[in-house]
DRENVORO-542421 format. One record per residue (C-alpha): x, y, z. Coordinates in steps of 0.2 Angstrom, whole numbers, padded with zeros to 4 digits, always signed. Each point is the difference from the previous one (the first is absolute). Layout:
BEGIN
XYZ;...
This chain:
BEGIN
+0425+0354+0608;+0018-0005+0002;+0010-0006-0013;-0002-0018+0004;-0022+0003+0003;-0001+0004-0018;+0010-0015-0007;-0011-0011+0012;-0015+0007+0000;-0005+0009-0018;+0010-0011-0010;-0010-0013+0008;+0014-0017-0003;-0014-0013+0001;+0015-0015+0004;+0008+0010+0014;-0019+0001+0010;-0001-0018-0002;+0017-0003+0007;-0009+0013+0014;-0013-0014+0003;+0009-0014+0003;+0013+0008+0009;+0001+0000+0020;+0000+0012+0012;+0018+0006-0002;-0001+0003-0018;-0018+0010+0000;+0009+0013+0014;+0014+0001-0011;-0014+0008-0015;-0009+0008+0010;+0014+0008+0008;+0005+0007-0015;-0019+0006-0006;-0005+0005+0019;+0010+0012+0006;+0004-0008+0019;+0018+0007+0002;-0007+0008+0015;-0005-0014+0009;+0017-0011-0004;+0009+0015+0006;-0013-0001+0017;+0006-0017+0003;+0020+0001-0007;-0001+0017+0015;-0008-0009+0013;+0014-0016-0004;+0015+0017+0000;-0009+0003+0017;+0000-0017+0007;+0018-0003-0004;+0006+0017+0008;-0010-0004+0014;+0007-0018+0000;+0017+0003-0001;-0002+0014+0014;-0007-0014+0011;+0012-0011-0004;+0013+0013+0004;-0005+0004+0017;-0001-0019+0003;+0017+0000-0006;+0005+0011+0011;-0012-0009+0017;+0011-0017-0004;+0016+0007+0000;-0005+0006+0018;-0006-0016+0001;+0018-0004-0003;+0008+0014+0012;-0010-0005+0013;+0005-0020-0003;+0016+0005+0000;-0001+0016+0015;-0012-0018+0009;+0013-0014+0000;-0006-0014+0009;-0015+0008+0007;-0004+0004-0017;+0003-0017-0006;-0011-0009+0012;-0016+0004-0013;-0001-0002-0017;+0005+0015-0010;-0018+0005-0016;+0004-0010-0014;-0012+0011-0011;+0006+0011-0015;+0001+0018-0002;-0020+0006-0008;-0008-0018+0008;-0017+0001+0010;+0006-0001+0022;+0020+0004-0003;-0001+0016+0012;-0012-0007+0013;+0011-0015+0001;+0016+0010+0002;-0006+0008+0015;-0006-0014+0009;+0015-0007-0003;+0013+0015+0006;-0014+0001+0016;+0005-0020+0003;+0018+0006-0003;-0003+0016+0014;-0008-0013+0012;+0016-0013-0004;+0013+0013+0004;-0009+0007+0017;+0001-0015+0006;+0017-0004-0003;+0004+0018+0009;-0007-0006+0016;+0009-0014+0000;+0016+0009-0004;-0005+0012+0015;-0001-0013+0013;+0016-0008-0006;+0011+0016+0003;-0009+0002+0016;+0007-0017+0007;+0014+0004-0009;+0005+0016+0007;-0003-0008+0017;+0015-0015-0002;+0011+0018-0007;-0003+0009+0016;+0004-0015+0013;+0015-0003-0011;+0004+0018+0004;+0001-0002+0016;+0009-0013+0003;+0013+0006-0012;-0001+0018+0010;+0002-0012+0016;+0016-0010-0007;+0010+0016-0004;-0004+0005+0016;+0006-0014+0010;+0018-0001-0010;+0001+0020+0003;-0001-0002+0018;+0012-0018-0002;+0012+0010-0010;+0000+0013+0010;+0005-0009+0016;+0013-0004-0008;+0008+0012-0005;-0003+0010+0016;+0012-0014+0008;+0011+0002-0015;+0002+0018+0004;+0002-0003+0020;+0015-0011-0002;+0007+0011-0013;-0001+0014+0013;+0007-0010+0018;+0017-0002-0015;-0001+0017-0003;+0001+0007+0019;+0022+0003+0003;+0000+0012-0018;-0015+0008+0008;+0008+0005+0018;+0017+0004-0010;-0011+0015-0013;-0009+0005+0016;+0014+0005+0012;+0011+0006-0018;-0016+0012-0003;-0002+0007+0018;+0020+0005+0000;-0003+0010-0016;-0013+0008+0006;+0013+0006+0014;+0009+0005-0011;-0013+0014-0011;+0005+0009+0018;+0016+0003-0007;-0001+0003-0019;-0007+0017-0003;+0020+0006+0010;+0006-0013-0012;-0008+0006-0014;+0006+0019+0003;+0018-0005+0005;+0000-0006-0017;-0008+0012-0009;+0015+0013+0013;+0013-0009-0008;-0004-0001-0020;-0004+0019+0001;+0018+0004+0009;+0009-0012-0016;-0009+0011-0011;+0004+0015+0008;+0018-0004-0001;+0001-0005-0016;-0009+0015-0008;+0013+0013+0010;+0014-0011-0010;-0007+0004-0012;-0004+0021+0002;+0017+0000+0005;+0010-0009-0014;-0009+0015-0012;+0006+0014+0009;+0016+0006-0003;+0014-0003+0011;+0003+0014+0009;-0020-0001+0005;+0001-0017+0004;+0000-0002+0018;-0011+0016+0004;-0011+0000+0010;-0019+0003+0000;+0001+0017+0004;+0014+0006-0011;-0008-0011-0016;-0015+0012+0003;+0012+0014+0004;+0006+0000-0019;-0018-0006-0008;-0007+0016+0005;+0016+0008-0009;-0002-0007-0014;-0020+0003-0004;+0002+0016+0003;+0014+0001-0013;-0011-0008-0011;-0017+0011+0004;+0012+0015-0010;+0001-0007-0017;-0018+0000-0006;+0004+0018-0007;+0014-0008-0007;-0011-0016-0006;-0014+0012-0011;+0014+0010-0011;+0008-0017-0005;-0018-0004-0005;-0001+0017-0008;+0018+0000-0010;-0007-0020-0008;-0017+0007-0004;+0009+0016-0010;+0012-0013-0008;-0015-0012-0004;-0009+0019-0008;+0016+0002-0009;+0001-0016-0011;-0019+0001-0003;+0006+0020-0007;+0012-0010-0011;-0011-0013-0005;-0015+0011-0008;+0012+0010-0008;+0006-0012-0008;-0018-0007-0005;-0003+0018-0005;+0016-0001-0013;-0007-0013-0008;-0018+0006-0001;+0009+0015-0009;+0010-0009-0014;-0014-0012-0002;-0012+0015-0003;+0015+0010-0014;+0001-0018-0009;-0018+0000-0004;-0002+0020-0004;+0012-0002-0012;-0008-0009-0013;-0017+0006+0005;-0002+0010-0017;+0004-0014-0010;-0014-0010+0011;-0012+0010-0002;+0001+0002-0019;-0001-0019-0003;-0015+0000+0009;-0009+0013-0009;+0005-0008-0016;-0008-0016+0007;-0015+0010+0003;+0000+0006-0020;+0003-0018-0007;-0014-0008+0010;-0014+0015-0004;+0009-0003-0019;-0005-0018+0002;-0018+0001+0006;-0001+0008-0016;+0004-0012-0012;-0011-0015+0011;-0015+0009-0003;+0005+0001-0023;+0002-0018+0004;-0011-0006+0007;-0013+0011-0009;+0009-0011-0017;+0000-0015+0012;-0018-0003+0001;-0004-0002-0020;+0015-0011-0003;-0008-0010+0012;-0020+0000-0007;+0009+0000-0017;+0012-0019+0005;-0016-0008+0009;-0007+0003-0015;+0010-0009-0012;+0000-0012+0013;-0018-0003-0002;+0000+0002-0017;+0015-0015-0002;-0011-0010+0010;-0017+0003-0008;+0007-0003-0019;+0007-0017+0007;-0019-0001+0008;-0005+0004-0017;+0007-0012-0009;-0004-0014+0010;-0016+0004+0002;-0002+0003-0022;+0008-0019+0000;-0012-0003+0013;-0015+0005-0012;+0008-0007-0018;-0001-0018+0012;-0017+0003+0006;-0006+0005-0016;+0007-0016-0007;-0009-0013+0015;-0015+0010-0004;+0001-0002-0018;+0005-0019+0002;-0015-0001+0014;-0012+0005-0013;+0005-0011-0012;-0001-0014+0011;-0018+0002+0005;-0005+0005-0017;+0006-0018-0006;-0006-0009+0014;-0018+0006-0002;+0001-0002-0019;+0002-0018+0005;-0013+0000+0012;-0013+0002-0011;+0004-0012-0014;-0002-0012+0016;-0016+0010+0007;-0009-0017-0002;+0008-0014+0009;+0000+0015+0015;-0018+0000-0003;-0001-0020-0003;+0008-0001+0018;-0013+0007+0008;-0014-0008-0006;-0011-0017+0012;-0008-0016-0010;-0018+0006+0006;-0001+0021-0001;+0001+0012-0014;+0012+0008-0006;+0004+0018+0003;+0002+0004-0019;-0013-0012-0011;-0012-0007+0015;+0003-0016-0006;-0003-0015+0015;+0010-0012-0012;+0020+0004-0002;+0004-0014-0013;+0017+0006-0005;+0007+0014+0011;+0015+0009-0007;+0018-0006+0006;+0015+0011+0006;+0015+0001-0012;+0019+0000+0003;+0005+0016+0011;-0019+0006+0002;+0000+0015+0012;-0014+0000+0014;-0008+0017+0006;+0014+0002+0015;+0013-0002-0013;-0008+0013-0007;-0003+0010+0017;+0017-0002+0006;+0008+0008-0017;-0012+0013+0001;+0005+0004+0015;+0019+0001-0004;-0004+0011-0015;-0008+0011+0012;+0014+0001+0012;+0012+0005-0014;-0011+0013-0005;+0000+0008+0015;+0019-0004+0004;+0001+0008-0017;-0008+0016+0008;+0008+0001+0013;+0018+0001-0009;-0007+0013-0010;-0006+0010+0015;+0017-0002+0008;+0010+0005-0015;-0009+0015-0002;+0001+0002+0016;+0021+0000+0002;+0001+0009-0017;-0008+0015+0008;+0011+0001+0015;+0015-0003-0011;-0007+0016-0012;-0001+0009+0017;+0018-0004+0007;+0005+0004-0018;-0007+0016+0000;+0003+0006+0018;+0022-0005-0003;+0000+0011-0014;-0008+0014+0006;+0010-0001+0017;+0016-0001-0016;-0007+0015-0006;+0000+0007+0015;+0017-0001+0002;+0006+0003-0016;-0002-0016-0008;+0002-0001-0021;-0010-0013-0005;-0016+0007-0011;-0011-0015+0000;-0018+0005+0009;-0008-0012+0013;-0010-0014-0006;-0017-0001-0005;-0015-0013+0007;-0006-0015-0009;-0012-0013+0006;+0001-0019-0002;-0002-0008-0014;-0001+0015-0011;+0014+0015-0006;-0006+0021-0001;+0008+0010-0008;+0007+0018+0007;-0001+0015-0006;+0011+0000-0013;+0021-0001+0001;-0003+0007+0017;-0001-0018+0012;+0002-0015-0002;-0007-0019+0005;+0002-0008+0015;+0007-0015-0009;+0012+0011-0009;+0005+0008+0017;+0004-0020+0007;+0011-0002-0016;+0009+0017+0002;+0019+0002+0008;-0002+0007+0016;+0007+0016+0004;+0008+0008+0009;+0003-0020+0008;-0002-0004+0020;+0021-0002+0003;+0001+0018-0008;-0013+0009+0011;+0005-0010+0014;+0019+0008-0002;-0006+0016-0002;-0011-0002+0017;+0016-0008+0009;+0011+0015-0007;-0013+0012+0006;-0001-0007+0016;+0017-0002+0005;+0001+0019-0004;-0016+0000+0011;+0007-0007+0015;+0019+0008-0001;-0009+0017+0000;-0015-0003+0012;+0014-0009+0013;+0010+0018-0003;-0014+0011+0002;-0003-0012+0018;+0016+0009+0007;-0006+0018+0001;-0006+0002+0016;+0015-0012+0007;+0012+0016-0012;-0011+0015+0012;+0000-0010+0014;+0020-0002-0003;+0000+0019-0002;-0007+0005+0014;+0009-0015+0013;+0016+0010-0009;-0006+0018+0003;-0005-0005+0019;+0018-0008+0005;+0008+0014-0008;-0005+0012+0012;+0000-0012+0015;+0019-0002-0007;+0003+0019+0002;-0010+0000+0016;+0011-0015+0007;+0015+0011-0006;-0006+0016+0009;-0001-0008+0016;+0014-0011+0003;+0010+0016-0005;-0012+0011+0017;+0005-0017+0011;+0020+0001-0006;+0000+0017+0008;-0012-0004+0014;+0014-0013+0006;+0015+0012-0001;-0007+0011+0012;-0005-0015+0013;+0019-0006-0002;+0009+0015+0008;-0014+0000+0014;+0005-0019+0005;+0020+0005-0004;-0002+0013+0015;-0008-0010+0012;+0010-0015-0003;+0015+0009+0004;-0007+0007+0018;-0006-0019+0005;+0020-0007-0005;+0004+0012+0013;-0010-0004+0015;-0001-0020-0004;+0019+0002+0002;+0002+0005+0018;-0014-0014+0006;+0009-0017-0010;+0014-0002+0010;+0013-0015-0003;-0017-0007-0010;-0006-0002-0018;-0018+0010+0004;-0009+0008+0014;-0011-0015+0000;+0013-0014+0001;+0010+0012+0015;-0020-0002+0007;+0000-0018-0003;+0017-0004+0008;-0008+0013+0015;-0015-0011+0001;+0011-0018+0001;+0009+0007+0017;-0015+0004+0008;-0009-0013-0002;+0017-0012+0008;+0003+0010+0012;-0020+0000+0007;+0001-0017-0003;+0017-0004+0009;-0008+0009+0014;-0014-0007+0003;+0009-0018-0002;+0010+0005+0018;-0018+0005+0008;-0008-0017-0005;+0016-0012+0004;+0001+0009+0016;-0021-0005+0007;+0002-0014-0008;+0013-0005+0012;-0010+0007+0015;-0017-0011-0005;+0011-0019-0001;+0006+0008+0017;-0016+0003+0007;-0008-0018-0006;+0015-0011+0005;-0006+0006+0017;-0020-0004+0001;+0003-0017-0009;+0012-0004+0015;-0013+0004+0012;-0014-0010-0010;+0008-0016-0001;+0005+0002+0018;-0019+0004+0004;-0005-0016-0011;+0011-0013+0009;+0013-0001-0012;+0019+0002+0005;+0008+0008-0015;-0010+0010-0013;+0009-0016-0014;-0014-0014+0010;-0015+0013+0002;+0005-0003-0023;+0002-0015-0003;-0015-0004+0010;-0010+0011-0011;-0013-0008-0015;-0007+0011-0012;-0019+0001-0003;-0001-0011-0011;+0010-0014+0009;-0012+0003+0017;-0018-0004-0011;+0008-0016-0007;+0006-0005+0019;-0018+0005+0004;-0010-0007-0012;+0008-0017+0004;-0004+0000+0015;-0018+0007-0002;+0000-0014-0013;+0003-0011+0015;-0013+0002+0012;-0014+0005-0011;+0004-0020-0007;-0001-0004+0020;-0018+0008+0002;-0005-0009-0016;+0006-0017+0006;-0008+0004+0016;-0015+0005-0005;+0000-0016-0011;+0003-0013+0011;-0015+0008+0012;-0015-0002-0016;-0011-0017+0006;-0005-0003-0018;+0018-0001-0006;+0003-0013+0015;-0016-0010-0004;+0004-0001-0020;+0016-0007+0007;-0008-0012+0011;-0013-0006-0016;+0007-0011-0016;+0006+0007-0014;-0009+0012-0013;-0006-0008-0018;-0003+0016-0007;+0005-0009-0021;-0013-0011+0003;-0013+0011+0005;+0004+0012-0012;-0001-0012-0015;-0019-0007+0006;-0003+0020+0002;+0003+0001-0018;-0008-0014-0006;-0017+0008+0009;+0005+0018-0008;-0002-0011-0017;-0014-0009+0001;-0007+0015+0008;+0004+0011-0018;-0006-0017-0011;-0016+0003+0010;+0000+0020-0001;+0004+0000-0020;-0016-0015-0003;-0011+0013+0008;+0005+0013-0009;-0001-0009-0016;-0018-0007+0006;-0004+0019+0004;+0006+0004-0017;-0011-0014-0008;-0015+0007+0008;+0002+0019-0004;+0007-0007-0018;-0018-0011-0003;-0010+0015+0010;+0007+0015-0013;+0000-0016-0015;-0017-0002+0005;-0008+0015+0002;+0008+0006-0018;-0008-0018-0005;-0016+0007+0006;+0003+0017-0006;+0002-0007-0020;-0014-0010+0002;-0012+0015+0006;+0008+0010-0013;-0003-0014-0016;-0019-0004+0003;-0007+0016-0010;+0009-0008-0014;-0003-0016+0004;-0018+0004-0001;+0000+0013-0015;+0013-0017-0008;-0018-0011+0005;-0012+0012-0006;+0010+0002-0017;+0002-0018-0001;-0017-0006+0001;-0004+0018-0015;+0013-0005-0010;-0005-0021+0002;-0021+0004-0002;+0006+0011-0019;+0013-0016-0005;-0014-0010+0003;+0011-0011+0012;-0008+0004+0017;-0013-0013+0009;-0011+0015+0000;-0004-0003-0019;-0008-0015-0001;+0003+0003-0022;+0017+0003+0002;-0003+0014-0014;+0009+0015-0002;-0004+0017-0001;+0004+0004-0017;-0008-0018-0002;-0017+0006+0008;-0002+0017-0009;+0002-0011-0018;-0014-0012+0007;-0008+0015+0000;+0002+0005-0014;+0000-0017-0008;-0020-0003+0009;-0003+0016-0013;+0008-0007-0017;-0011-0015+0003;-0015+0012+0004;+0005+0008-0016;+0005-0015-0010;-0019-0008+0005;-0010+0012-0008;+0007-0005-0017;+0002-0019+0006;-0018+0000+0002;-0005+0005-0017;+0015-0010-0010;-0003-0017+0011;-0021+0002-0001;+0001+0003+0018;+0008-0018+0004;+0018+0007+0006;+0002+0013+0014;+0019+0005+0007;+0000+0001+0019;+0016+0007+0012;+0006-0016+0010;+0009+0006+0017;+0002-0021+0003;+0019-0007+0007;+0003-0013-0014;+0019-0013+0004;+0005+0009+0012;+0004+0015-0006;-0006+0021+0001;-0018+0003-0005;-0009+0014-0004;+0003+0001-0020;-0013-0015-0004;-0011+0000-0017;-0013-0015-0002;-0014-0001-0014;-0017-0004+0008;-0010-0008-0015;-0018+0001+0002;-0007-0014-0010;+0009-0011+0012;+0001+0009+0014;+0019-0004+0005;+0013+0012+0004;+0017-0005-0008;+0015+0008-0003;+0004+0011-0018;+0017-0013-0004;-0015-0014-0002;-0007+0009-0015;+0000-0006-0019;+0007+0010-0013;-0014+0009-0008;-0008+0005+0017;+0019+0005+0007;-0001+0012-0014;-0017+0008+0003;+0004-0001+0019;+0017+0007-0006;-0009+0016-0010;-0010+0004+0013;+0010+0000+0014;+0013+0012-0012;-0015+0012-0002;-0004+0001+0017;+0014+0002+0007;+0002+0015-0015;-0016+0008+0007;+0011-0001+0019;+0017+0008-0006;-0012+0013-0009;-0008+0005+0013;+0015-0002+0012;+0007+0014-0013;-0011+0012+0001;-0015-0006-0012;+0009+0001-0015;-0011-0008-0014;+0010-0013-0011;-0006+0007-0018;+0008-0016-0009;+0002-0017+0002;+0011-0016-0006;-0003-0017+0000;+0013-0011-0006;-0006-0020-0003;-0009-0015+0012;-0014+0003-0011;+0001-0017-0010;-0002-0010+0018;-0016+0008-0001;-0018-0008-0005;-0014+0010-0009;-0009+0005+0013;+0013+0001+0011;+0009+0012-0014;-0017+0009-0002;-0001+0005+0017;+0017+0006+0000;-0002+0011-0012;-0020+0007+0007;+0013+0002+0014;+0015+0009-0012;-0013+0007-0010;-0007+0008+0017;+0016+0009+0003;+0001+0009-0015;-0015+0012+0010;+0002+0018+0000;+0012+0001-0015;+0013-0018+0006;+0009-0006-0013;+0004-0018+0005;+0016-0009-0011;+0000-0020-0001;+0017-0008-0009;-0007-0016-0009;+0004-0013-0012;-0021-0008+0005;-0005+0001-0018;-0019+0001+0006;+0007+0018+0010;-0002+0005-0018;-0016+0002-0003;-0005+0004+0019;+0010+0019-0001;-0003+0009-0016;+0016+0009+0000;+0017-0005+0001;+0018+0002-0004;+0007-0015-0011;+0017-0006+0002;+0006-0007-0016;+0016-0013-0003;+0009+0006-0018;+0015-0007-0007;+0010+0017+0005;-0006+0004+0015;-0018+0000+0010;-0013+0016-0004;-0018+0005+0007;-0017+0000-0006;-0015+0009+0006;-0016-0007-0002;-0016+0004+0006;-0016-0012-0001;
C-alpha cells in the first residue's frame, strides 16, 4: 500500500469515513482515487482527450485551408461567385466541405454562362469591326485615286511648260556627240604639244650643265665624248684597290700604337704591384697567426665563461629565494598569530555556549510534547537566553574559522620549508662555483631544516638555513655580473678575431694567385711588343710601294676616288645631254603629225576648223547630265500619258470627294469595342479556368481531409464516452468513475458483512449509480433498512448509526485495499473515538465485531474516553495528566 492508503486505512480515521458517507460523488471519487490506483484509466481519458484535440486541430486546419480556397474562388469568380451566398459554417463544423463544393459548382456554372454571353457579344462586335475596316479601305482607295488624277494633271501641265528647254538640250546633246569623233585627234595633238615643250625644257637644262665648248654639240658629238670618259674611268679600278689598302695600313699602324700604349700601362702597373709583394705576403701570414692565437684564447675563455654564468645564476636565485624566505617567514608568523587568535576565539565562544546550553534546549520545547532531556510533557519554567548568548551556528562558524587558520598556518610552514630548501641549494651552488673558479670563501654549503623545527648538523661543519638567510651573500651578484661581463667581452673579441682565420687564408691564397698572374701578364706584354716591331717594319715597306703607284693615278685630284667621281659626273652629264637632244627631235616630229590628223578629223566631222570642234565638245559628265534631263522628260511624258489613260482614276475624279478621316474614326471606335469585348472574353475564360483549378484543389483537399475527419469523429466519440459527455453515456459517468464504482461495490459488500453483525442484521450498504440533481452518477452509496424496507442515502444516518456504519465501511475498505495490495495482512488496527455515541447493545455488537478482528493473533487498539470500555477491555494504556507533564501507565484487568 502507498503512504496515503496506509494513513486512510490502517489508522482508520472515523471522522473522515463519516464525511465519506455524507460526501457527494465527486468527493468520494477523489478519496477512492487515492486509495485505488486508477491512474491508468485517467491516463486513458487524458490520452483520448489529447487525441481528440489533435484531430480537431487537424480538421480545423484542413477546414481553414478549404475556407481559404473558398475566399480565392470568390475573388477569382467575381460577379459569378457573388450570385450565390458564400458558406457561413466555421472550421470544424460538420457539412463545411460539402457546402464549399456545392457553392464552387454554382460559381463555375455562373462563370460558364457569362463566358457564353461574352463569346456571342464578341462575334457581333467582330462583324461590325470587319465592316468598318472594309469601309475605311474603300474610302482610302477613293482618296488615293482622286489624288492620283489630280497629280497627273499637274505633271502634264509642268511638261508642257518645259518643252522649249527640252528641245534646246536635245540639240546641244546631238552636236556634242558629233564633236566626240574629233576628240581623239584633239587629245593626241594636246599630248604631242605637252611632250614637245617638256623636251625643250629638258634640253635647255642639260646644255646648261655642260662646259661652254660642248654647249652647242650635236648628239653624235656628245656620245663620242661620253665613250672616251668611260674608258678612262674603267682604268682607275686598280688604283682604287691600292688606295683602299693604303688606308687600311694606316689604320693598322694606329691600332699597333694603341696596343703598344696599353701594354706599356700594363707593365708599369704590374711592376708597381710586384714592388710591394714581399711586405704584403708577410702581413698576410702574420694575420693568419694572430687569428689562430685568438681561436685558442676564445676556447680558454669559453671554458671559464660557462661556470661564471652558472655562478651568477645561482647567486641571483640565492638572493631571490632569500627574499622569498623572509616573506614566507613573515607570512608564517602572521598565520600563527591568526591561528592562535582563532583558537582562543573558538574556545571563548564554546565556553559561553555551554553556559547557556539550557536556554538553547528550552528553545526546542513544544507544549504538550515530552522534553528531550527529562521526558516530561510539562515545561513550567523553561530557561531563557541571557545577554550575549551564543548559538550553535556561531560556535560552528568560529570552529570553521579556527580550522581554516590552522590549515593556513600549515601551508605557510610548508611554503617556508620549500623556500629554505631551494635557498640552501642555490647558496651551495654559488659557493661551489666560487670554489671551482678560485674563490676565497670558506663557508660550507647550508644544511636543510623542516618547517616548525631546527636541526643541528655535524658539529662545526654546517650552518642552518635560518643562519644562511641572515648571513651576508658572498660574492655579490654585482661582482659576479662584472666578472661575467668582462669574460664575455674578452671572449667576443677573441671569437671575432678567430673568425677571420678562414678569410685571412683566403686572402693569402688570392694574393699568391694575383702575384702569379701579374708575372704572366708582364711577360705576355713583352712578347707582344717584339711582335709589333716586326709587323710595323713590314707595313712601312708596303706603304712606300703603294704611294708611288697612287701618285700617277690621282692626277690633279686629291685621291683616286675624287678623280673617279669627277669622271663619273662628266659621263652622266654627256649622256643626259645626248638623250635630251634626241628626245627634243622626236617630240617635234610627233607634234607635226598630230596637227595633220586633227585638221583631217575636223573636216570629216563637218567643222570648219579644229577650234570650232573643240568649242562644241562636251566632257562625259556634261553629256550624262544632258542625257539624264532628256530621259527624265521622256519618262515623265510616258507616265503622264499612261495615267491619263487609267479608267479608275477618271471615274474616281467624277465622284464626290472621299472622307477617309471619318471612316478612320469609325474604324478606331469599332476596334476599341472589339478589344474590350476580347478582353472581357479572355477574363471570362481566365475566371472559368481559375475556378476549375481552385475547385479541383478544393475537391482534392476535401478528399485528403476525409480520413482525418473520420478519425476525428471516431476519437471524439471515444473521448466523449470516457469523459461522460457523450449522449451514448446515459449515466454521464467518466471511465475512472466507472472503475471506482466497481471498487465501491466491493467495499459496500465487504462493509455489509460487518454492518449486519453491528446492526443485528438491520442495515445493508449498497452501491447506487443513479443520477441526482443533474450531477454525474456512479459513486452513490445507500443504506437499506430491513426493518422498514426503505433505502435511503447514508447522509440521513444518525450520529451513532454513522459511527458504526463508517466503522464497517472502514473495515470493509481495509479488506478491499489489502486484497488489492497482494493479500498483505494487517496485524494491528487502531480505532479512534466514536464509541460514546452508541447505546449498550450496539456497543456490545461493535465490540464483538472488533473482537472478531483479533483472530489469527491480530491486535486491535481503541482510542477512547468512554469509561465503560475500561471494564470491557482488559489490557489498557492509560495517559495520566500531572503538574509536570503527562505519563503513561499499563493496566491489566
